[in-house]
N, C-alpha and C positions, 0 to 999 in steps of 0.2 A: 312386343310379343307377336311371334309369326301368326297369321291368320289361318285358320283351319279351311282349306279349300275342299268343296266338294263338286264332284262333275261325274257326267255320265260318258260312256264310250263316245256317244255322239257328239256330247259338248267338247269333248277333247280333240277329236279327231276330224271333226266337221266344222269350216269356217262358219256355218250358219248357226252352229250350237254357241257362239262367243264372237263378242266384237273387238275391236281395236281399243275401245275405251276400257274394257275388261282386262285385256292384256297389259295396257298401262298402269291400270291400277294393282296388278299383282305385280309386275315389275316394281313400280314405287313402293310397295310393301316389303317386297325382298330387299331392296336397297336400303329403306330406312331400318331394316333389323340389322343388317350388315354394320351399318354406320353406327348403329347403337352398341353392337358387340364389340366392334374394333376401335372405335373412336377415330376412324379414318372415313374419308369417302370409299364407296364401295365400286368395284368395276361397273361400268355403265352408267356412273353418275353424271357423265356428261351428254348422256342422251343415247349412248351406243348401246346395242343389246347385250347383255351379259355373257360371259364366254362360259360355255358348258363343255366339261371335259367329257371325252368318250371313256368307256369302261375300260379299266385296266386288262391289258391283254389284247385289245382289238387292235385293228391295223390302223385307226384313227385317233389313236390315244395321243394327247397332248402332253407337253412337258411336265405338267401338274400330276398326271396320273403315272408316267414313267418312273417319277421319284417315289412310288409307294409300289414296290413289286409284289407279287405274291410270294409268301413264304411258307415254308413247311418244315418240321423238324421230324424225323423218323428214326425211333431207335429199334435196333434189333439185338437181342440178348438171348443166350441160351446155356443152358445146364447140359453138359455132355460126359457121356462115359463111353470109354473104348477099351477093348480087350487087349489092344496094342497099339499105344501112342505113336511109337516111332514109325511105323509104316502106314499109319491111317490116313495121312494129309493127302486131300484128293488135288491139292495144288491151288485151291481158292483161298484167294486172300482174306476173305469175309467168313470162311468156313470155321466154326467150331473146331479148335485144334489141340485142346489140352482137357485132361479130365478136370470136372468142376464148372465152374463159371465162366463164361466167355461173353465179351462184349464184341459182337459181331462189326457193329458200326453204328454211328450217330450220324446221320446224313441231313445236311442243310441244303434244300432246294429254292434256289431263288430264280425268278422269271418275270419278265414283263416286257412290253413293247417300249422300244426307245423312241420310235417317231412312226410316221405312217409307213415307214419303208423297211424298218429292221426291229428286230426283237433280240433280247440277250437273256440267256438260261445258263444256269450253272448248277453243279452239284458239289458241295464241299464236305469232305467225310472226315470226322473227328474221331480217333482212337484213343487207347489210354496213353499212347507213347508219342503222339503227333497229330498233326492236320494235314490233310492232302487235297489238293484241287482235282476231284475225278474228272469232271466236265466243267469247260466254260467256253461257250461259244455264241456268235451272233449269226442270225438266221435272217435273209430275207422275206419279205412277205408281199411283195407288190411287184415282182417281175411277171414280164408278159409269157404267153405261150406255156403256161403250167411249167415253169422252170423255177426251180428254188437252189439258193446257195446257202451254205454254211462255212464259217471259218473260225478256227480256234482250236481246242483239245477237245476230242470227243471219242465215244466208243464208235468204231467202224461199223456199217451195217451188214456185216459178213454173218448170214444166217439169220435165225431169230432170237437164238438166246444170248449171243454176245452182246447187244446193245441194251440190255436190261439191266436193271438195278435189283439187288436184294429183295426189296419189298415187293416186287413183282413175281418173284420166283414162287413155283409150286411146291419147292422143297427148301429145307433148311441149307443144304449146301450147294455149292456149284457144280454143274455137270464136270465129268472128268475130263471131256473131250476139251473144254475150254482150258483147264489148267495145264493139260499136257501140250496143247498145240497154241494156244494163245498166250496164256500167263496167268498169274493170280487175280489179276484186275480185269482179265478179258482184253481183247485187243483193242487199243486205242493209241491215238497219238496228236501231235500238234500238226494241223494241215487243214485242207480245203476239200470241201464236198460238193457236189452238184446231182440234183435229181430232177427227173421230169417224169410226168405222165405221158406215156405213148399213146398217140390217136389211134387206137385199136377198139374193137367192139367190146372187149372186156377190160378189166382193170389191170395195166401193167405199169409198173413203176421201175425205170432204170435209174440206178444209182452208181456213181463212180467217186472215188475219192483218192487224195495223194496225201500220204501222212509220213512223218518220221518213222524210221524203222527200229529206232532202238528203245529200250526200256526192259529191263530184267523181269518186270511184271507184267507187261504189256505185249511184248513183241518177241517171244521166245523162239518162235521159229524163223526169226528174222535175225537182225544184229543182237537183239537181247540186250545183254549186259556188255558186249563187247562191240561197242559204239565204233565204227571205223570212219564216221563223218560223212558229210554228203558232198561230194566232188562234182556230180552230174546229177540229172533227173534219174538216172538209174539206181541211185543209192536211196531213193525213197520207195517206200510200200505202195503199190497200186492195189485198189480193191474195186471189184465190180460186183453188182448184185442186180438181179432181176427179181420183183416182187409181183406176183399174180394172184389176183382174188377172184374167186368164182361163187357167186351166190346160188347155192344148190336148192335152195327153197327158202321160204319165208323164217324157218326155224334152224336151216342147216347152212354152213358156209365153209369154204375151204380156201387156204392160202398155202401156195408152193412157190418156193423160192430156189434160186441156183445163185451161187456164189463163187468167186475165184478171187485170190490174192497173190501177189507176187512181189518178193523183194530181196535185197541182197542177205547174205548170210556171212558170218565172220571167217568162214574157213577160205581164205584166200579170195575173197569176195565172189564167191559162188553165189548161187540164188537157191531160194525155196519157193516152191509153189503151193499153194492150198485149193483144193477143189471141194465145194460142199453142196449140199441139198438139205432142204428141210420142207416139212409138209405138217400143216397143221389144220385139223378138222375140228369144228365146234358146232356143238348142238345147244341152242338155247331158245326154247319156246316162247315166241312172242305172240302167237295167235290165242293164247290162253293164260290163264293167270297161274303160274308156276316159278318156283326158284329153282328148278332143276337146271342143272348146267353140266354138259359132258364135253371134254376135249380129249383130243388125241394129237401128240406132238413127237415126231421122230426128227432127228438130225444127225447126218453122218458127214465126216470130213476125211478127205484122202491127203496125205501130204507127200510131196517128192521134195527131197533135201540133196541138194548137190554138195559132195565133198570132191577133194582132189581125186581123180581117176575112178569116181564111183557116183552112183545115185542110190539113195536110202529111201525106202517107202514104208508107210504105215496107214492104217484107218482107225478111227475112232468114233463112236456115236452112242446114241441112246435113243429109246422108246418111252414115252412116258403119258400116262393117261390120268385125267382128274374127273372126279363126280362130286358135284356140289348138289346134294340130295334133299337139303332143306335151306331156309335163309340164313342158319348159322352154323351148318355143319357141313363137312366135305371129307373125302377120301382121295389119297393119289397114290399110284404106284409107277415105279421107274426100273428099267432095265438098261445097264451100261455095258459097253464091251470095248475093249482094243487090242489090236493085234500087236505082236512085237514088231520090232523095225528090222527089215530085211535089206539086203544089199542085192545088186543085179544078178548074182549066182542064186539068189532065194534064201542064202544063210542068214540066220540072224545074228544081229550085231546090236551094240550099244546104242540106245538112243542119244544123239549127239545132244539134245536139248534136255533131257532127263535121263542120265544114267541109271538111275535107279529102276527104271521100267525095264525089265529084262526078259519078258515074255508075254503071254496071253492075261488078259484082266477083265474080271466081270464083276459088277456090283450091282445088287438087287436090294430097292428100298420101297418103303411104304409109309405112310403117314396119313395121321388124322388130324384135322382142323377145325377149331371152333372160334368163331367171330362174335365176340359179345356186341360188336359194332362195326361199321364200315371204317372206323379210325384203329381198330385194335384186333389182333389175332393171335390165339394160343395153339402152339402144334406140337403134337407128340410124332416123333419119327424114329424109325429103326432101319438098320440095313446090315447086309452082310456082304463083305468086299474079298472076293477070292484072286488071289495073286499067285501066278506060277512059281516064283521065287520065294514064297513064304509059306511054311508047313500049314498053318491053319488060317481058315478064313478070319477077317478082321471084323468084329461086331461093334457095331456103334449104336448108340442111343441118344436121342436129343429131346428136350423140354424146351421149346423156344417161345419167346414173346415179343411181340411187335406193337409198338404204341406210334400213333401218327397224329400231329397236330399242325393246324395251318392250313392254307391253300395250296392244293397240288394241282397241277395238269392232268388232263385225262391220259391214260394209257393207251399204246397203240392196240390195234385189235389182235 
């Protein structure tokens, strides 16, 4: 039987509180218990100290801990009602898309340290009709000079909304700007990314990545479904982002990002460029006991799409605010706007990546969220989508349920 050990902080942390004989007795007792349970000599039977694994996820994790990764399973499902289904899709692959019940996704998140130098993270999404590897990448954890690399398939860090997963969204559906310019799954690809903290008086992170430019649901503004292959580095998508963080007070903070992406499109190997800016302001009182949390998030992306003998441009973005006014209740509102695509003469033309987008589009939405616990949430949401090319606004209503089990890593600010 394992002995019950009682100690004080002094006895545990101060050599004067225990003796070598005490440590030898503890080691012998642990060894005897291990041998009794397994029928074999325990590690350290030869007199060597026992091997102790670091906590899972830490830089010092050993092989034994890396074989037990953190696992979480997250289900998002929604009951939806649309006034017009044919024109209602926002372009998000995880959005409710039909009247009735929708399984948005079942996400399996896996992550663990591999060794003191690398960790592995992945997100596998299950749907009613298949399984998809959304992200799978390795990340360095021990490079000098505040430098970090990751390689594999990942959501690019263009803007703030793109690298997020549905269970972190403030709304049931994806912003229109991502579905229009990036793709239904957000912009992602196989590639490599480097990030570094700049040696400046305020927090500045510089991120750069090179990824594949193909994917109908992930690279809409680039090769998309028309993959012309990689003949040179110019056939990859290049992404650069600058993330700046400003603590405006103990309870108020601001993050401002600038993003740029460039890659080939299929119109005779012309190029597309995306220019983005995002702002996130958050108020959360930590100087007093309060569940109040307020946030303001806005993001806008301008696109420059080269075609033979012309250049097409458009702008899409959104502004949204959230207010968690108690421990379990919160509300949110969002306004979205998109311009028609125009040529160099200023004339409206077909959007080459979304021919159904024929003019100005505005969508206004609001929701009420109830959190029974930190592992579940219930959300009621409504929206009105006004499209220049549709006579009446498209009304949508959702009743969404999200459930989460298992260990999941902390989300970014």
